[in-house]
N, C-alpha and C positions, 0 to 999 in steps of 0.2 A: 178257662184254663188259668187266668192268672189268679181267681177265687182259690182254686185248687192250689196253686202254688204258695198263695199266702199262706192256707192252711198248714200246708206242708212246713212253712220255715216256724210257724207259730207252736209246732207239737213236736217235732222230729229234732234231731240233733243238727246243729250248724256243720258238723264234719261231715254229715252223711250227702256226699256231692251229688249235684245234677247235671249233666249235659247239657248244652246249649244255654245261650242269653234267655231265650224264652223255653222253658223245660217242656219236654214232649209227654203226653199220656199216651201210651199205647192201649189200645182197649181190645184189638183181636188181631189173629195172625192166621194164615195161608199158606203152606208150602216154603218159601223164601221171602214171603211178603208180610209185613204187618201195615196197621191201619191206625191212624190217631184219632183223637175224642172228635176232630174237627172233619174226619172223613179222609184224609190226605195218606195217600198209598206210598209206602218205602219200601225199597229193597235193603233187606236186612244182611249187611254185612259184618253183624258182630254176636247176632245169636244169644243176647242177653248174655254177654260175656262168656262166648264158646260153651254155653249151656244148651241152647235148642240145637242139637247136633244132628239130628235126621231132617226135621221140618216141623214147622209151627202145624198144630192141630192133626199131625198124622194121624189118618184114621185107626191104624193098627193099634196105636198108644192111647188113643182116647177112648176107644171100645174097651180095652183092657182095665185101665182105669174105671169106667164105667160099671162094668161088670164086677169088677172087684170090689167096688164099692158098695154095690147092691149086696153083699154078701157079709163082708165084715172088713173095716178100713184098718184095725188097730186091735194088737192084744199083747204086745210088748214081747220082749225076748224071754220072758218066762214059760214060754208055751212053744211046742212046735209050730213051725210056720214053715207050709210047704213051699209058697213062692219065695221066701228066704233061701231054704234049701235049695232050690233049683237054680236060682240065680247064682247062689254061691258055687256050685258045682261047673256052671258054664265059664264063669269069672277064673275059676281055678285052673280049668280047663287050658283057658287060652292064656293064663299068665306067663307061662313059661316057668314058673317056678316049681321045683319039685316037692311033693307033699305037702302042697300049699293050702293053708287054712284063711279063711275069708271073715273079715268081721266089719258089719255095716255100721255107717255112721249118716249123720244127715247132712255134712258139708264137707269140702276140703279142709277148711281149718280142723275139723274134728279129727278128720282122718289123719293130717300131719300132728295133730297134738297125740292121738294114740300110737302113731307109729313111733314118736319121741320117748314116751312111756314106754313101749316096748323096748327100744333100743337101749335106753338109759339102765332099764331093769336087768335086761339082759346081760349087759357089760358092766354093770355095776359102776358107772362112770356118768357124770353130768355135764361132761365136756361135750361139744358136738361142731364138727365141721359145717360150714355151709358156704356158698358161692357169694362172693360180692356182686351185687345187682340183682339179688334173688328175693322173691315174695313166697310166703308160706300159708300165709291166713291172718286172721285177726285177734285170734285167742293170746293170751299173755306169753305162752312159750311160743307160738308161733312167730308173734311179733319180734320176740328174743333172738329168732335166728333170722330172721328177715334182713337182706344185706341192702335194702332200697331205703333211702333216708326219708322218701317223700311217705312211706307206708310203715313207719315204724316211728309211733309217738311218744315211746319210752325208752330208755336205756336201761332200766330195770328189766330182770330176767332170773327166773329160777335154773337157768343154764350158763354154762360159760361158753360162749360162741368164739369161734376162730373163723375167721374168711379166708377165702383160697381164692387164688386167680384162675381165670380160666372161663367165665361164663359169658365173656363179652369178647367177641373175637376181633375186633376193629376198633378197641380203644384199649387203652392202658399202656404199661411198659412193653408188653411183647407183641402189640401190634403190627410192629413193622417186620416180624420175621414168617417166614413160609410156615405151613400149616405144621410141618413134622418137628421145625426148631420152636414152633410155639407150643407143642404140647411137650416136648422135652423140657422146655423152661418152665411151664406150669407144674411138672413132676418134679424136678430141681425143688421147686419152692415150696411143694406140699412136704417133701421129704424134709428139707429144713426148718420147717414150721413144725413136723413132727418131733424134730430133735431138742425142740425147746418145751415139750409140754408133755405131761404124763398121756399115754394113748386115750385118745378119744372113744365116745359110744359109738358113733356112726359119721359119716357123711353124708348130708342131705342135699340134693342137686335137682333142679328142673332140667330136663333134657333140652328143652328150650323155653328160654324165660319168658313166662307171660307177662307180667306186669311190668317186667324191666324191658319190652317195647319189642318181644319176640326175636331176642338175641341167642346166640348159641355159640358154642366152641366147635372147632372141628370133628369132625366123626372120630371116636376113637380115644378122645380124651380121658372120658370116665372109665372105659377099660384099663387103659395106662395109670389112672390113679388106683383103680380096684387093683393093680398087682402089688401096689406098694401097701393098701390099707390091708390086704390079704395077711400080710407079712406079720401084722400086728394084732389080727384078729378084729379090726375094725368093719363095722357093717355099710353097707351101702343102702342107701334109702332114695329110690327115683321117686320123685313127686311129679307124677302123671296126670293130676288134676285137669291140665290145659291140655296134654299132649296125648294122652289115651285114645284108644279106640279108632285109631287109624288117621286121624287127623293129618298126620305128617304125611300120609300117602305113600311113602315108602315103606313104612313100617306101620305095625298093629300098635306097638309102644314106642314111644321115644326113645328108651334106654336101648332098644336094638340097634339104633345105630353105634351104640357103644359096646355092643354086647360079645365081643370078643372074648372076654374073661367069663361069660356065664351070666345069668340072670342078676339082677340085685338081691340081696337079701330081704329086702322089705320094697313094697310097691304101694304108692296112694293114690286113690281115684276119687273122681266126683263129676261135677259138671254133667257132661255130655250123656252119662250113661242113663240117668233118668229123663233125658229129652225136657227138662224144665222141672221134674218132680224132684225133691230134696233127698240126693242120694250122694253118700259118700262111703269111702270105706279103706281098708287095710289089706292087703295081701301080703303074707310071710310064711318062711318057713315052719313046722309045726314047732319045733323047740324053741323058736324065739315067739311065736304066739301065744305060745302055751308058759312062757316063765313067769306068768303074773300066778304070785301065791295068795291073792286076794280076792274077794268077789267082784263081778264087774258085771253090769249089763250097759245098754243102750234102749232108752225109753221109746225114742221114735225112730232110731235107726234101725231099719229093715222092716217097716210096717209093709202089712200085707199090700195096700194100694201103690205103695211106691214101688216096690218089688215085682210087682205085675207089669207096672210101667217099664221098669227096666229088663224084665224079660221081652217082652214086645219090643222094646225099641235095640236091643242087642241084637234080637234075631232080626229084624229089620234090616239093619245095617249090614249084617253078615252075608243074609240072604240075596242081598241086591249091592253088593260088593262095593260099598261106599267107600271104603279105604279106596280102591281102584279108583272110582271117580274123583277122589280129593287129590290122585295122585295127576291124573290126566287134567282136569279141569284145573285143578292149581298150579300145574305146570305152565299152562297157558296164558293163567290169570297173570303168573308173576312176570312172564316174558313180556306181557302186554305192558305191564307198570314200570317193566325196566325200560321199555323202548321211549315211554311217556317221561319218563324221569330223567334220561338222556338229555331233555331238553330243557331241563330245569336245574339252574345252580345251587337253589336252595335244598334239593333232594340230595342228601349224604349218602344215603346206603337204600336199595330196597332187598329186602332178605327175609328167609323162612324157608319153607317147604311144605308141599301139600296145600290144603286150605289153612294155613296158618302163616301170614305173610306181614312184615313190618316194613313201613315208609320212614324213615327217619328224616327230619327237616331240622337245617341249621342254617344260620345267617351266613349267606354267601361269601367265601373267602375265610370265614373264620374259623369253622368248625364247631362253633359255639350253636348250643341248642336254642330253637326258635320256638317256644312252646304258644307264642301270640299267633302264629302263623297255623300252627297247629290246630288250635280253636278255629282259627279263621276258615280253615280247610272243613272242618267239620261242619260247620253253620253253612259255607257254601254247598256241600254235598247235601245235606239236608233238604235245602231250598230246592234241590232238582231231582229228590226223592232217593238218597242213599244214605243210610245210616252206617257211620263207621265207629271205631272205638280208639281211644287213646292209652299212650302208657310209656316207659321208657325211664330209665335212670338218671338222664340228666334233664330235670325240669319239664317231664311228661310232651317232648316233643316228637314223637313217633307215633304214627298212625298205625292203629292196629285193625288187620282185616282177617277175619274169622266166620264167615258166612255157613249156614248148615252143609252138612257134607253131600246132600243131594242136588247142590248148585249144577245148573246146566250152562252148557257152552254159552248160549245166549245171554243169560243173565249174568254171567262172568264178564261178556264183552259189554255190556249194558254198565254193569258197575265201573268198568274200568273207564268207559268214556266218560261217566259223570265225575269220578275222581281226578281224571284228567282235566276237565274243564275246571274243576275246583282248583287245583294245583294252577293252571293257567291264571285264573282271574284273583288269586291271590298274591301272585309275584310281586 
């Protein structure tokens, strides 16, 4: 393991971060568990950053990939592609967007990049509204609209970005207001901001901020924003890279908690739909998707083998009601964690919905982030056989919990017990 770590450090970038003091090599997985190169078994509560959505080595997906690979892996978007058309039809149907068109990419970053291209072209504006504490990807334009300092390595950007209040409910100048007052204050802030600039192309927002530590506004905020945006023709882009496909339990898409004004103009997706295969994409109304007046293709977006995986994975998720399982098991898990956190003065908040749960750690009595303890909890949980994630806009002090959506009640209890012990031993 140490030899592989040394080789990693000698040939890969320094900014390509690894978890743990002694980094882990995962060699195989099954269901909700993975194994490392030393044979240790772990309950996976992070799913490759919310990417293993249904289960590790799901037979339906591995069979679809194997059978498709035996026929043809790739031909590009220059030729008709039956699996791509079939998956696009299914996604358009479940999107909630009328007359939807779907374009496939290879990642969430590329999906957001495409959404920005569409919005700025359609609106003839390079100004974009984004949320504070947000994260939208690693490309030049996606970094330029990311509102999280830890993931924004440059201030240079092809876009003019204006940041809006509201993505974090429990911090900032409106934190002490009740939900209705919070929404009203954020809406007034948005109106004031728009009064000082030419109309932007779009607002891009994660319904629940992923890298930001699974923070979210009260339900209805983006619907209230939409009413303001519609008055000026400003588009709404919902970044569903982490929240889509039923992970939040209550809704299939995260935007539906804010859907009183109808669906977004553009939805981006990635991660879980491929269950580990590289799939991203954009859904948009036809007049927006078709606004480009130059040729465009995606060499690797929509390859037959990834589309076969997506079809099998989405079919399994819908047929087995994994959204309902996320709601039921996630509800039990979050209540279990809140009960454990009540005994820990260093846990500021347990938040989230479905199987998308954040545990924010702070130094007791200060409200200040405690990234060292977050790292210590990750180490302690790993030692007992549980893998977690980290995030947050305040020095990465939030634990991120996002297991495959097929998590059982027994596994949720097991993971909660390990995490409770990790919290107790690191106080």
